[in-house]
C-alpha positions, 0 to 999 in steps of 0.5 A: 523442503517442506512448504506449508499451504499458502493463505487463501485468496483475498476476502471479497470485502477488499473488492467491495471496498475498492468499488466503494472507492471508485464510487467515492472518486466519481462523487468527489470529481462531480462535487469538486469540478462543480465547485471549480466551475462556480468559483474559478479557483485554481486551488479547487481545480487542483483538488478536482484533478487529484480526485480524478487521479483517485478514480484511475488509481482505484480502477488500477487497484481493482484490476491488480487485486483481481490479478493478485488473487489468482492462485499459484500456477505452473508459471507463478509457483509462488502466486501472483501477490506481487501484483499489489506492488505494481498497483501501488507503484502505478498510483505513485506515478499517477500522483506525480502526473497530477502534481505536475498538471497542478503546478503548471496550472498554478504557475499560469494563474500566478502569471495571470491572476483572476478573482474567485466567485461564488465562494460560499457554495463552492466551498460547501461542495468541496467540504461535502466531497472531503467528508466522503473521502475521509470516511472511505479513506479511513475504512480502506486504511483500517481494512488494508492494515487488517488484511495486509493489503498494500493495495487498500492501504495505498488507496486509503493513504491517497484518499487521506492525502486528498482530505488534507489537501482539500482542507488546505484548499478550502481554508486558502480559498476562503482566505482569498475571498476574505482578503482579496489577495488573488495570488494566494489561490495559485500558491495554495495549488502549488502547496497541494502539488508538493504535498501529493508528491510526498505521498507519491514518493512513499508509495513508490519506495514501498512498491520498489521494496516489495518488488525487490523482495525486501525482508519482513518488518523487524517486529515480524522478524522478532516474532520469528526469532522468538519462535525459533529460540524455543526449538533450538538446542544443542542437538538442533541448529537452526540457521540461514533464516530468510524472509520476504514480503509479497503483497499480503503474503510473507515467505519464510525459509528456515534451515535446520541441522539435526544429529545424523542418527536421527530417523527421517520421521523424527527430523520431519516432525521437528521441521513440521512443528517449527513451520506450524509454530511460525504459522501460528505467530504469522498466519499470512506466512508461507513457511518452507524448511530444509533439513540437514545432518549436523555431521555434514554441514552445508554451506550457509551461503549456498542459497539452497532452498 
């Protein structure tokens, strides 16, 4: 087995962006809560509740990123990067909690309708909060994809969901003020709950997939196959290629068979070159290789690493 050194710790920028997310959550909670207190709109209350979830999620994400960035040790030889999936899963669960609380409040308001007041100023505050979430959410998504950080992507997606939620709430509350149809307010809140549940399901699926060692996405597997084709020939057999994702890191294991009369040096140079080629295509990957003689083929399903 010939492991290649793992990628370095996450860029400090990731931590700064999560602190920015926390600051944005605090600002939007204040703005949206004030908007709710001014208008009495349960739709705006549901919007404020989602921002509270954003705050808790950002704090959890910050802790998970700090954990994931810890170097490998004797008890965690492959590092701690899977902590990112725990954060995404926790955020998905918190989204469900927010959806339930919003639905309960909305159903109560359906049974006991109340008028909305001071709509203009309340919607202005909510719009300001949405602009903050939009800017921070786009920044988190772009950086998360660039750094392969599921933590930042999850937080960014949550903020973008919040933006679209807020747009729907703002339009709906404005419609309530114009038409006087009070039942529209709690119906909007219920729609918000359904929308954020959809986001939560997506986060949980991705979190579970990562914890279950799901293989790399097909585009990256295609890159691996392309690299290996350049090294395979009648004298060299490459087989049992395995991949998995763990947060920002990818793990690739490659088995190679070479003629039994090759020297150890020659075989070692081959697998080292294979690993180097793979790392060139996938800089975030930890590559391991296993070398065997062609005359004594091992069981391809033995799981040897």
